[in-house]
BALOBA-1460 file (C-alpha; in Angstrom, 3 decimals):
// residues 322
<rec num="1" residu="m" x="121.162" y="-71.112" z="-22.547"/>
<rec num="2" residu="k" x="122.210" y="-72.969" z="-19.423"/>
<rec num="3" residu="a" x="125.557" y="-71.150" z="-19.381"/>
<rec num="4" residu="v" x="123.781" y="-67.802" z="-19.691"/>
<rec num="5" residu="g" x="121.489" y="-68.754" z="-16.810"/>
<rec num="6" residu="n" x="124.452" y="-69.701" z="-14.656"/>
<rec num="7" residu="r" x="126.141" y="-66.344" z="-15.335"/>
<rec num="8" residu="n" x="122.948" y="-64.457" z="-14.459"/>
<rec num="9" residu="t" x="122.712" y="-66.441" z="-11.223"/>
<rec num="10" residu="m" x="126.351" y="-65.644" z="-10.466"/>
<rec num="11" residu="a" x="125.776" y="-61.925" z="-11.082"/>
<rec num="12" residu="a" x="122.677" y="-61.907" z="-8.883"/>
<rec num="13" residu="s" x="124.629" y="-63.512" z="-6.040"/>
<rec num="14" residu="l" x="127.252" y="-60.742" z="-5.930"/>
<rec num="15" residu="s" x="126.791" y="-58.301" z="-3.059"/>
<rec num="16" residu="l" x="126.866" y="-54.534" z="-3.447"/>
<rec num="17" residu="t" x="130.244" y="-54.470" z="-1.702"/>
<rec num="18" residu="q" x="131.662" y="-57.034" z="-4.138"/>
<rec num="19" residu="l" x="130.341" y="-55.155" z="-7.161"/>
<rec num="20" residu="s" x="131.637" y="-51.797" z="-5.937"/>
<rec num="21" residu="s" x="134.854" y="-53.201" z="-4.450"/>
<rec num="22" residu="g" x="133.881" y="-51.150" z="-1.407"/>
<rec num="23" residu="n" x="134.255" y="-47.879" z="-3.326"/>
<rec num="24" residu="p" x="131.679" y="-45.288" z="-2.122"/>
<rec num="25" residu="i" x="131.539" y="-43.718" z="-5.595"/>
<rec num="26" residu="y" x="129.053" y="-46.440" z="-6.605"/>
<rec num="27" residu="d" x="126.633" y="-45.296" z="-3.897"/>
<rec num="28" residu="k" x="127.168" y="-41.700" z="-4.948"/>
<rec num="29" residu="y" x="126.259" y="-42.543" z="-8.541"/>
<rec num="30" residu="y" x="123.199" y="-44.461" z="-7.389"/>
<rec num="31" residu="r" x="121.908" y="-41.539" z="-5.327"/>
<rec num="32" residu="q" x="122.051" y="-39.379" z="-8.440"/>
<rec num="33" residu="v" x="119.570" y="-41.619" z="-10.291"/>
<rec num="34" residu="d" x="117.435" y="-42.585" z="-7.261"/>
<rec num="35" residu="p" x="117.506" y="-39.556" z="-4.936"/>
<rec num="36" residu="s" x="114.336" y="-40.679" z="-3.143"/>
<rec num="37" residu="d" x="115.851" y="-44.113" z="-2.419"/>
<rec num="38" residu="s" x="112.857" y="-45.889" z="-3.963"/>
<rec num="39" residu="g" x="114.921" y="-48.968" z="-4.770"/>
<rec num="40" residu="r" x="114.261" y="-48.771" z="-8.538"/>
<rec num="41" residu="v" x="115.872" y="-46.777" z="-11.341"/>
<rec num="42" residu="a" x="113.634" y="-46.015" z="-14.314"/>
<rec num="43" residu="a" x="114.954" y="-46.917" z="-17.747"/>
<rec num="44" residu="a" x="115.001" y="-43.313" z="-18.968"/>
<rec num="45" residu="d" x="116.950" y="-42.109" z="-15.913"/>
<rec num="46" residu="a" x="119.442" y="-44.961" z="-16.199"/>
<rec num="47" residu="a" x="119.912" y="-44.386" z="-19.929"/>
<rec num="48" residu="l" x="120.606" y="-40.664" z="-19.503"/>
<rec num="49" residu="f" x="123.117" y="-41.336" z="-16.752"/>
<rec num="50" residu="l" x="124.941" y="-44.191" z="-18.520"/>
<rec num="51" residu="k" x="125.316" y="-42.142" z="-21.728"/>
<rec num="52" residu="r" x="127.515" y="-39.787" z="-19.715"/>
<rec num="53" residu="s" x="130.116" y="-42.568" z="-19.687"/>
<rec num="54" residu="g" x="131.006" y="-41.680" z="-23.267"/>
<rec num="55" residu="l" x="130.587" y="-45.299" z="-24.387"/>
<rec num="56" residu="a" x="129.070" y="-46.073" z="-27.769"/>
<rec num="57" residu="d" x="125.331" y="-46.749" z="-27.861"/>
<rec num="58" residu="l" x="126.022" y="-50.284" z="-29.071"/>
<rec num="59" residu="i" x="128.013" y="-50.984" z="-25.900"/>
<rec num="60" residu="l" x="125.443" y="-49.290" z="-23.663"/>
<rec num="61" residu="g" x="122.690" y="-51.403" z="-25.167"/>
<rec num="62" residu="k" x="124.592" y="-54.563" z="-24.285"/>
<rec num="63" residu="i" x="125.213" y="-53.286" z="-20.752"/>
<rec num="64" residu="w" x="121.500" y="-52.658" z="-20.333"/>
<rec num="65" residu="d" x="120.561" y="-56.131" z="-21.564"/>
<rec num="66" residu="l" x="122.979" y="-57.769" z="-19.118"/>
<rec num="67" residu="s" x="121.897" y="-55.598" z="-16.190"/>
<rec num="68" residu="d" x="118.127" y="-55.813" z="-16.692"/>
<rec num="69" residu="s" x="118.159" y="-59.581" z="-16.184"/>
<rec num="70" residu="e" x="114.546" y="-59.585" z="-14.968"/>
<rec num="71" residu="r" x="113.370" y="-57.756" z="-18.106"/>
<rec num="72" residu="k" x="111.341" y="-55.295" z="-16.053"/>
<rec num="73" residu="g" x="112.483" y="-52.173" z="-17.860"/>
<rec num="74" residu="s" x="114.027" y="-50.778" z="-14.678"/>
<rec num="75" residu="l" x="116.964" y="-51.583" z="-12.420"/>
<rec num="76" residu="n" x="117.188" y="-52.228" z="-8.699"/>
<rec num="77" residu="k" x="120.271" y="-51.078" z="-6.807"/>
<rec num="78" residu="q" x="122.221" y="-54.280" z="-7.354"/>
<rec num="79" residu="q" x="121.448" y="-54.305" z="-11.079"/>
<rec num="80" residu="f" x="122.507" y="-50.657" z="-11.355"/>
<rec num="81" residu="f" x="125.793" y="-51.568" z="-9.651"/>
<rec num="82" residu="i" x="126.200" y="-54.342" z="-12.257"/>
<rec num="83" residu="a" x="125.684" y="-51.742" z="-14.998"/>
<rec num="84" residu="l" x="128.295" y="-49.479" z="-13.386"/>
<rec num="85" residu="r" x="130.747" y="-52.373" z="-13.130"/>
<rec num="86" residu="l" x="130.227" y="-53.271" z="-16.793"/>
<rec num="87" residu="v" x="130.794" y="-49.624" z="-17.756"/>
<rec num="88" residu="a" x="134.085" y="-49.766" z="-15.840"/>
<rec num="89" residu="c" x="135.026" y="-52.943" z="-17.741"/>
<rec num="90" residu="a" x="134.329" y="-51.305" z="-21.090"/>
<rec num="91" residu="q" x="136.223" y="-48.138" z="-20.177"/>
<rec num="92" residu="n" x="139.238" y="-50.266" z="-19.282"/>
<rec num="93" residu="g" x="139.229" y="-52.263" z="-22.521"/>
<rec num="94" residu="l" x="137.594" y="-55.428" z="-21.162"/>
<rec num="95" residu="e" x="134.774" y="-57.304" z="-22.828"/>
<rec num="96" residu="v" x="131.308" y="-56.335" z="-21.628"/>
<rec num="97" residu="a" x="130.384" y="-59.691" z="-20.097"/>
<rec num="98" residu="l" x="129.084" y="-60.950" z="-16.766"/>
<rec num="99" residu="k" x="132.155" y="-63.168" z="-16.415"/>
<rec num="100" residu="n" x="134.251" y="-60.008" z="-15.970"/>
<rec num="101" residu="l" x="132.304" y="-58.718" z="-12.954"/>
<rec num="102" residu="n" x="134.912" y="-60.268" z="-10.664"/>
<rec num="103" residu="v" x="137.838" y="-58.668" z="-12.507"/>
<rec num="104" residu="a" x="139.454" y="-55.820" z="-10.563"/>
<rec num="105" residu="v" x="138.964" y="-52.568" z="-12.471"/>
<rec num="106" residu="p" x="139.018" y="-48.878" z="-11.506"/>
<rec num="107" residu="p" x="135.585" y="-47.355" z="-10.850"/>
<rec num="108" residu="p" x="133.650" y="-46.056" z="-13.857"/>
<rec num="109" residu="k" x="133.902" y="-42.432" z="-14.878"/>
<rec num="110" residu="f" x="131.059" y="-40.186" z="-15.978"/>
<rec num="111" residu="h" x="131.507" y="-36.666" z="-17.261"/>
<rec num="112" residu="d" x="129.574" y="-33.840" z="-15.659"/>
<rec num="113" residu="s" x="127.106" y="-32.483" z="-18.189"/>
<rec num="114" residu="s" x="127.264" y="-29.084" z="-16.477"/>
<rec num="115" residu="s" x="131.049" y="-28.897" z="-16.693"/>
<rec num="116" residu="p" x="132.644" y="-26.314" z="-19.027"/>
<rec num="117" residu="l" x="134.635" y="-29.187" z="-20.481"/>
<rec num="118" residu="s" x="133.369" y="-31.240" z="-23.378"/>
<rec num="119" residu="a" x="132.389" y="-34.908" z="-23.097"/>
<rec num="120" residu="g" x="135.050" y="-36.907" z="-21.367"/>
<rec num="121" residu="g" x="136.520" y="-33.905" z="-19.571"/>
<rec num="122" residu="v" x="138.742" y="-32.570" z="-22.363"/>
<rec num="123" residu="s" x="139.004" y="-28.819" z="-22.754"/>
<rec num="124" residu="v" x="137.602" y="-27.338" z="-25.946"/>
<rec num="125" residu="d" x="141.014" y="-25.755" z="-26.569"/>
<rec num="126" residu="a" x="143.078" y="-28.876" z="-25.800"/>
<rec num="127" residu="p" x="145.309" y="-30.050" z="-28.673"/>
<rec num="128" residu="w" x="144.087" y="-32.845" z="-30.926"/>
<rec num="129" residu="v" x="146.171" y="-36.030" z="-30.804"/>
<rec num="130" residu="v" x="146.001" y="-36.324" z="-34.602"/>
<rec num="131" residu="k" x="149.195" y="-34.591" z="-35.683"/>
<rec num="132" residu="p" x="149.159" y="-32.062" z="-38.561"/>
<rec num="133" residu="e" x="151.225" y="-34.331" z="-40.820"/>
<rec num="134" residu="e" x="148.852" y="-37.229" z="-40.132"/>
<rec num="135" residu="k" x="145.857" y="-34.988" z="-40.829"/>
<rec num="136" residu="m" x="147.321" y="-33.993" z="-44.195"/>
<rec num="137" residu="k" x="147.773" y="-37.650" z="-45.152"/>
<rec num="138" residu="f" x="144.260" y="-38.587" z="-44.024"/>
<rec num="139" residu="d" x="142.766" y="-35.570" z="-45.834"/>
<rec num="140" residu="s" x="144.501" y="-36.653" z="-49.033"/>
<rec num="141" residu="i" x="142.956" y="-40.127" z="-48.762"/>
<rec num="142" residu="f" x="139.584" y="-38.542" z="-47.983"/>
<rec num="143" residu="d" x="139.699" y="-36.336" z="-51.119"/>
<rec num="144" residu="s" x="140.736" y="-39.296" z="-53.318"/>
<rec num="145" residu="l" x="137.523" y="-41.157" z="-52.369"/>
<rec num="146" residu="g" x="135.255" y="-38.590" z="-54.016"/>
<rec num="147" residu="p" x="133.348" y="-36.974" z="-51.161"/>
<rec num="148" residu="v" x="129.983" y="-35.412" z="-51.927"/>
<rec num="149" residu="g" x="129.224" y="-32.217" z="-50.084"/>
<rec num="150" residu="g" x="132.269" y="-32.753" z="-47.884"/>
<rec num="151" residu="m" x="131.012" y="-36.172" z="-46.736"/>
<rec num="152" residu="l" x="131.901" y="-39.793" z="-47.482"/>
<rec num="153" residu="s" x="129.212" y="-42.454" z="-47.404"/>
<rec num="154" residu="g" x="129.810" y="-45.762" z="-45.682"/>
<rec num="155" residu="d" x="130.032" y="-47.522" z="-49.048"/>
<rec num="156" residu="k" x="133.039" y="-45.368" z="-49.981"/>
<rec num="157" residu="v" x="134.781" y="-45.786" z="-46.622"/>
<rec num="158" residu="k" x="134.194" y="-49.537" z="-46.339"/>
<rec num="159" residu="p" x="136.821" y="-50.652" z="-48.947"/>
<rec num="160" residu="v" x="139.489" y="-48.520" z="-47.273"/>
<rec num="161" residu="l" x="138.774" y="-50.013" z="-43.869"/>
<rec num="162" residu="l" x="138.559" y="-53.585" z="-45.150"/>
<rec num="163" residu="n" x="141.872" y="-53.095" z="-46.948"/>
<rec num="164" residu="s" x="143.514" y="-52.879" z="-43.511"/>
<rec num="165" residu="k" x="142.736" y="-56.627" z="-43.036"/>
<rec num="166" residu="l" x="141.659" y="-55.920" z="-39.464"/>
<rec num="167" residu="p" x="138.875" y="-58.138" z="-38.045"/>
<rec num="168" residu="v" x="135.405" y="-57.018" z="-39.041"/>
<rec num="169" residu="d" x="134.284" y="-56.561" z="-35.439"/>
<rec num="170" residu="i" x="137.227" y="-54.206" z="-34.834"/>
<rec num="171" residu="l" x="136.355" y="-52.247" z="-37.975"/>
<rec num="172" residu="g" x="132.772" y="-52.041" z="-36.789"/>
<rec num="173" residu="r" x="133.971" y="-50.454" z="-33.573"/>
<rec num="174" residu="v" x="136.174" y="-48.032" z="-35.555"/>
<rec num="175" residu="w" x="133.137" y="-46.925" z="-37.538"/>
<rec num="176" residu="e" x="130.999" y="-46.607" z="-34.424"/>
<rec num="177" residu="l" x="133.621" y="-44.422" z="-32.710"/>
<rec num="178" residu="s" x="134.396" y="-42.210" z="-35.709"/>
<rec num="179" residu="d" x="130.827" y="-41.493" z="-36.861"/>
<rec num="180" residu="l" x="130.428" y="-39.004" z="-34.039"/>
<rec num="181" residu="d" x="127.139" y="-37.469" z="-35.183"/>
<rec num="182" residu="r" x="125.578" y="-40.832" z="-36.104"/>
<rec num="183" residu="d" x="124.530" y="-39.771" z="-39.607"/>
<rec num="184" residu="g" x="125.986" y="-42.783" z="-41.438"/>
<rec num="185" residu="m" x="128.651" y="-40.644" z="-43.145"/>
<rec num="186" residu="l" x="132.084" y="-39.268" z="-42.287"/>
<rec num="187" residu="d" x="133.348" y="-35.749" z="-42.761"/>
<rec num="188" residu="k" x="137.081" y="-34.982" z="-42.937"/>
<rec num="189" residu="d" x="137.615" y="-34.871" z="-39.196"/>
<rec num="190" residu="e" x="135.597" y="-38.048" z="-38.553"/>
<rec num="191" residu="f" x="137.517" y="-39.811" z="-41.331"/>
<rec num="192" residu="s" x="140.783" y="-38.760" z="-39.675"/>
<rec num="193" residu="v" x="139.576" y="-40.338" z="-36.425"/>
<rec num="194" residu="a" x="138.804" y="-43.583" z="-38.281"/>
<rec num="195" residu="m" x="142.202" y="-43.644" z="-39.993"/>
<rec num="196" residu="y" x="144.000" y="-42.824" z="-36.746"/>
<rec num="197" residu="l" x="142.315" y="-45.759" z="-35.002"/>
<rec num="198" residu="v" x="143.055" y="-48.102" z="-37.912"/>
<rec num="199" residu="y" x="146.740" y="-47.153" z="-38.051"/>
<rec num="200" residu="r" x="147.119" y="-47.573" z="-34.291"/>
<rec num="201" residu="a" x="145.383" y="-50.952" z="-34.445"/>
<rec num="202" residu="l" x="147.789" y="-52.058" z="-37.170"/>
<rec num="203" residu="e" x="150.615" y="-51.117" z="-34.810"/>
<rec num="204" residu="g" x="149.173" y="-53.453" z="-32.181"/>
<rec num="205" residu="e" x="147.295" y="-50.951" z="-30.034"/>
<rec num="206" residu="p" x="143.763" y="-51.996" z="-28.946"/>
<rec num="207" residu="v" x="140.797" y="-50.080" z="-30.316"/>
<rec num="208" residu="p" x="139.086" y="-48.508" z="-27.278"/>
<rec num="209" residu="m" x="135.486" y="-49.171" z="-26.344"/>
<rec num="210" residu="s" x="134.834" y="-45.417" z="-26.131"/>
<rec num="211" residu="l" x="136.553" y="-42.567" z="-27.933"/>
<rec num="212" residu="p" x="139.330" y="-41.067" z="-25.765"/>
<rec num="213" residu="p" x="138.598" y="-37.371" z="-25.148"/>
<rec num="214" residu="p" x="141.871" y="-36.150" z="-26.767"/>
<rec num="215" residu="l" x="140.837" y="-37.944" z="-29.977"/>
<rec num="216" residu="v" x="137.590" y="-35.977" z="-30.270"/>
<rec num="217" residu="p" x="138.165" y="-33.450" z="-33.085"/>
<rec num="218" residu="p" x="138.074" y="-29.819" z="-31.938"/>
<rec num="219" residu="s" x="135.215" y="-29.238" z="-34.394"/>
<rec num="220" residu="k" x="133.124" y="-31.832" z="-32.528"/>
<rec num="221" residu="r" x="133.798" y="-30.712" z="-28.985"/>
<rec num="222" residu="k" x="130.918" y="-29.156" z="-27.103"/>
<rec num="223" residu="k" x="131.413" y="-25.547" z="-26.200"/>
<rec num="224" residu="p" x="130.067" y="-24.450" z="-22.807"/>
<rec num="225" residu="a" x="126.626" y="-22.951" z="-23.056"/>
<rec num="226" residu="v" x="126.612" y="-19.332" z="-21.906"/>
<rec num="227" residu="s" x="123.251" y="-18.190" z="-20.603"/>
<rec num="228" residu="p" x="122.239" y="-14.762" z="-21.916"/>
<rec num="229" residu="v" x="122.304" y="-12.027" z="-19.292"/>
<rec num="230" residu="m" x="118.754" y="-10.854" z="-18.724"/>
<rec num="231" residu="p" x="118.129" y="-7.302" z="-17.452"/>
<rec num="232" residu="l" x="116.903" y="-7.244" z="-13.878"/>
<rec num="233" residu="l" x="114.835" y="-4.073" z="-14.458"/>
<rec num="234" residu="p" x="112.958" y="-2.847" z="-17.528"/>
<rec num="235" residu="s" x="114.959" y="-0.503" z="-19.725"/>
<rec num="236" residu="p" x="114.173" y="3.223" z="-19.357"/>
<rec num="237" residu="p" x="112.155" y="4.756" z="-22.198"/>
<rec num="238" residu="s" x="114.208" y="6.097" z="-25.065"/>
<rec num="239" residu="v" x="114.421" y="9.781" z="-25.908"/>
<rec num="240" residu="k" x="112.195" y="9.163" z="-28.921"/>
<rec num="241" residu="d" x="109.541" y="7.513" z="-26.759"/>
<rec num="242" residu="s" x="109.629" y="10.300" z="-24.155"/>
<rec num="243" residu="r" x="109.176" y="12.969" z="-26.855"/>
<rec num="244" residu="s" x="106.269" y="11.171" z="-28.435"/>
<rec num="245" residu="s" x="104.565" y="10.932" z="-25.034"/>
<rec num="246" residu="h" x="104.384" y="14.767" z="-24.872"/>
<rec num="247" residu="a" x="103.518" y="15.343" z="-28.515"/>
<rec num="248" residu="g" x="99.773" y="15.364" z="-27.922"/>
<rec num="249" residu="p" x="96.880" y="13.018" z="-27.434"/>
<rec num="250" residu="k" x="97.252" y="9.649" z="-29.050"/>
<rec num="251" residu="s" x="94.813" y="8.577" z="-31.730"/>
<rec num="252" residu="a" x="92.165" y="6.119" z="-30.667"/>
<rec num="253" residu="p" x="93.188" y="2.543" z="-31.242"/>
<rec num="254" residu="h" x="91.414" y="0.599" z="-33.942"/>
<rec num="255" residu="p" x="88.765" y="-1.750" z="-32.616"/>
<rec num="256" residu="p" x="89.933" y="-5.339" z="-32.532"/>
<rec num="257" residu="k" x="88.835" y="-7.539" z="-35.379"/>
<rec num="258" residu="p" x="86.351" y="-10.204" z="-34.421"/>
<rec num="259" residu="a" x="87.906" y="-13.626" z="-34.086"/>
<rec num="260" residu="p" x="86.924" y="-16.038" z="-36.872"/>
<rec num="261" residu="a" x="84.358" y="-18.618" z="-35.899"/>
<rec num="262" residu="p" x="85.929" y="-22.006" z="-35.193"/>
<rec num="263" residu="a" x="85.530" y="-24.556" z="-37.938"/>
<rec num="264" residu="p" x="82.984" y="-27.236" z="-37.147"/>
<rec num="265" residu="t" x="84.528" y="-30.477" z="-35.970"/>
<rec num="266" residu="p" x="83.838" y="-33.241" z="-38.491"/>
<rec num="267" residu="a" x="82.014" y="-36.240" z="-37.197"/>
<rec num="268" residu="a" x="84.319" y="-39.143" z="-36.344"/>
<rec num="269" residu="a" x="84.407" y="-41.750" z="-39.103"/>
<rec num="270" residu="p" x="83.585" y="-45.320" z="-38.074"/>
<rec num="271" residu="w" x="86.674" y="-47.535" z="-37.418"/>
<rec num="272" residu="v" x="87.179" y="-50.105" z="-40.168"/>
<rec num="273" residu="v" x="88.395" y="-52.703" z="-37.617"/>
<rec num="274" residu="t" x="85.388" y="-54.697" z="-36.498"/>
<rec num="275" residu="p" x="84.990" y="-55.698" z="-32.817"/>
<rec num="276" residu="a" x="85.660" y="-59.343" z="-33.734"/>
<rec num="277" residu="e" x="88.905" y="-58.417" z="-35.512"/>
<rec num="278" residu="k" x="89.972" y="-56.187" z="-32.607"/>
<rec num="279" residu="a" x="89.503" y="-59.067" z="-30.151"/>
<rec num="280" residu="k" x="91.586" y="-61.360" z="-32.349"/>
<rec num="281" residu="y" x="94.426" y="-58.819" z="-32.660"/>
<rec num="282" residu="d" x="94.385" y="-58.146" z="-28.915"/>
<rec num="283" residu="e" x="94.810" y="-61.845" z="-28.256"/>
<rec num="284" residu="l" x="97.735" y="-62.016" z="-30.744"/>
<rec num="285" residu="f" x="99.415" y="-59.005" z="-29.082"/>
<rec num="286" residu="s" x="99.086" y="-60.476" z="-25.600"/>
<rec num="287" residu="k" x="100.958" y="-63.577" z="-26.770"/>
<rec num="288" residu="t" x="103.910" y="-61.500" z="-28.033"/>
<rec num="289" residu="d" x="103.965" y="-59.137" z="-25.033"/>
<rec num="290" residu="g" x="105.743" y="-61.679" z="-22.818"/>
<rec num="291" residu="d" x="106.912" y="-59.191" z="-20.182"/>
<rec num="292" residu="m" x="103.517" y="-57.428" z="-20.007"/>
<rec num="293" residu="d" x="105.041" y="-53.971" z="-20.600"/>
<rec num="294" residu="g" x="102.679" y="-53.057" z="-23.423"/>
<rec num="295" residu="l" x="105.472" y="-52.872" z="-26.000"/>
<rec num="296" residu="g" x="105.266" y="-56.287" z="-27.630"/>
<rec num="297" residu="v" x="108.320" y="-57.868" z="-29.257"/>
<rec num="298" residu="r" x="111.190" y="-55.443" z="-29.540"/>
<rec num="299" residu="t" x="114.887" y="-55.343" z="-28.809"/>
<rec num="300" residu="r" x="115.161" y="-54.050" z="-25.230"/>
<rec num="301" residu="s" x="118.445" y="-52.257" z="-25.737"/>
<rec num="302" residu="q" x="116.920" y="-50.406" z="-28.719"/>
<rec num="303" residu="r" x="113.972" y="-49.407" z="-26.526"/>
<rec num="304" residu="y" x="116.152" y="-47.565" z="-24.030"/>
<rec num="305" residu="f" x="119.032" y="-46.545" z="-26.297"/>
<rec num="306" residu="p" x="117.176" y="-45.652" z="-29.510"/>
<rec num="307" residu="e" x="120.359" y="-44.772" z="-31.390"/>
<rec num="308" residu="n" x="121.365" y="-48.384" z="-30.924"/>
<rec num="309" residu="g" x="119.410" y="-49.440" z="-33.994"/>
<rec num="310" residu="a" x="121.288" y="-46.931" z="-36.130"/>
<rec num="311" residu="a" x="124.618" y="-48.093" z="-34.742"/>
<rec num="312" residu="l" x="123.771" y="-51.704" z="-35.539"/>
<rec num="313" residu="c" x="122.654" y="-50.677" z="-38.988"/>
<rec num="314" residu="h" x="125.894" y="-48.794" z="-39.598"/>
<rec num="315" residu="t" x="128.014" y="-51.710" z="-38.552"/>
<rec num="316" residu="g" x="126.043" y="-54.245" z="-40.530"/>
<rec num="317" residu="t" x="125.685" y="-52.119" z="-43.657"/>
<rec num="318" residu="y" x="129.124" y="-50.629" z="-43.953"/>
<rec num="319" residu="l" x="131.378" y="-53.017" z="-42.122"/>
<rec num="320" residu="g" x="129.481" y="-56.277" z="-42.295"/>
<rec num="321" residu="a" x="131.052" y="-59.665" z="-42.891"/>
<rec num="322" residu="v" x="132.441" y="-60.174" z="-46.384"/>
C-alpha cells in the first residue's frame, strides 16, 4: 500500500508539461472533453473519449482507476493528462502503470468517430493482414471444434489456446482482442484473429494492447453511415390524386370514436419495509458508501466502463489459471 501511495504522489507531482512532453495535442484533446474549461471532466465524457483509443475495456478500466486517484468519479486536467499518457503507454506496448509516466512515448491516438474510416483509421476496403492460406488453415481448425450456429463457445476455444503454452495473461489478452462483439463466443473471423495473434506470439512478437486496425476483419469494420437525402419541398400530387380531387364532392368523414376512459389508478400498496428497518438499512449503506457518491461498494472501472465486467468474466471463465 505504501508503494502505491508513493506512485500516486509521484503522479500528482508531475506538471502538465511533463505529462504532455510539451505536445499541444494533449491540450487539444482536453478541450474536446471540457470545452467550457470548467476544470473537471465528467466520467461519462471521459469514458466516451477514451474508448476512441481502440483499447480494450479491461485496459481502459485500469487507466481510469489509476487516473481517478481521488475517487471522485471525475478527472481534473492533470488527471486527464495522466489518462492520456497511460493510453499512449498502452498503445506503444508498455504496461499501464504509473511508473511508466516518465517513459518517453509518442502522443496517444484517437480515431475520429465522424471519419469515413472504421475504428483505428483503417479503410473498410483495406486488405486484411490474415492471408488467404492462413484463413483456410484457421477455418479448418474452427470447423474441427464443432461450432454451433457458426459460433464457438469459450469452453471450446480454451483448450486450443492453452495448447499453445503461452502465459495465461497473454491468452486472456488474445481473447479480449479477438472477441470483437463481446458476446463470449467467436465466429470464424474472430477465431482467425485469435489464431493469428497466437501464432505471432509463438514467433516472439508481442501481443498488442489494442487490436491493430489492419487486423480487424473486413466483416467487423464499420461502414460510414450515409444520411438519407430528405426532400426539401413536398412532392407534387400524383396524377391519381389530382383526378380524384375533381371527381366530385368527397363523402363526409366518419365521426371520431370516443377515446376510452382511462383505467383507474390502483391505490399504492403499503411498503413492507418498516420505518425502523429503513433507518437501519440507510445506516448500513452509508458505511459502505465511502466516497459519498450514492453508489455504495462497486468496482469503479466497471461503473464507467460497463463492458469491463464482461471482459473480466471472459478472461476468468475461458482463459483462467489452470
